C-alpha positions in Angstrom: 0.0 0.0 0.0 1.3 3.5 -0.8 2.7 5.4 2.2 3.6 2.3 4.2 7.2 1.6 5.0 8.9 -1.2 3.1 12.1 -3.0 3.7 14.6 -3.9 1.0 13.1 -4.7 -2.4 14.8 -7.4 -4.5 14.5 -7.1 -8.2 14.5 -10.3 -10.4 14.4 -10.3 -14.2 14.5 -13.1 -16.8 14.6 -12.5 -20.5 14.5 -14.9 -23.5 17.8 -15.4 -25.1 16.8 -13.6 -28.3 16.1 -10.4 -26.2 19.6 -10.2 -24.7 21.9 -7.4 -25.6 19.2 -4.8 -26.4 19.1 -2.9 -23.1 15.6 -4.4 -22.2 16.7 -5.7 -18.8 18.2 -2.3 -17.8 15.2 -0.4 -19.0 12.8 -2.7 -17.2 14.7 -2.7 -14.0 15.1 1.1 -13.9 11.4 1.5 -14.7 10.4 -0.9 -11.8 12.7 0.9 -9.4 11.4 4.3 -10.4 7.8 3.0 -10.0 8.2 1.5 -6.5 10.2 4.6 -5.3 7.4 6.9 -6.4 4.4 4.8 -5.5 5.5 3.0 -2.4 8.4 5.0 -1.1 10.9 2.1 -1.3 14.5 3.5 -0.8 16.6 0.3 -0.7 17.0 -2.3 -3.4 18.9 -5.6 -3.4 20.0 -7.5 -6.5 22.1 -10.6 -7.1 23.1 -12.7 -10.1 24.7 -16.0 -10.8 28.5 -15.5 -10.5 29.3 -16.4 -14.1 26.6 -14.1 -15.5 28.6 -10.9 -15.9 26.0 -9.3 -18.2 23.4 -9.3 -15.3 26.0 -7.8 -13.1 26.4 -4.9 -15.5 22.6 -4.4 -15.6 22.6 -4.2 -11.9 25.4 -1.6 -11.9 23.7 0.4 -14.7 20.7 0.7 -12.3 22.9 2.5 -9.8 23.3 -0.3 -7.3 26.7 -0.6 -5.7 28.5 -3.9 -4.9 28.7 -4.4 -1.2 30.1 -7.9 -0.9 29.6 -11.6 -1.4 28.5 -13.2 1.9 26.8 -16.2 0.2 25.6 -14.6 -3.1 26.5 -11.4 -4.9 24.6 -8.5 -3.3 24.2 -5.0 -4.5 22.5 -2.3 -2.5 21.5 1.4 -2.8 21.6 1.8 1.0 23.6 0.7 4.0 24.3 -2.9 4.5 21.7 -4.5 6.8 22.4 -7.4 9.2 
């Protein structure tokens, strides 16, 4: 519900192979992030990708998320690390 506090939002995308390399994932992820920021007040996002999937890591970084470590999986975050 709009106006209610939310924790960290995790984004997950999957595209068909023939759609790769066209910027669709970056465009979709940025649009989702903008929407939930505006409509729900979400301020923190988390993303992860399979270690060998470097293209997904680039999409995450293009969305403005910063690498914060690899506790068990790759994590990126727009805010402070949460324990």
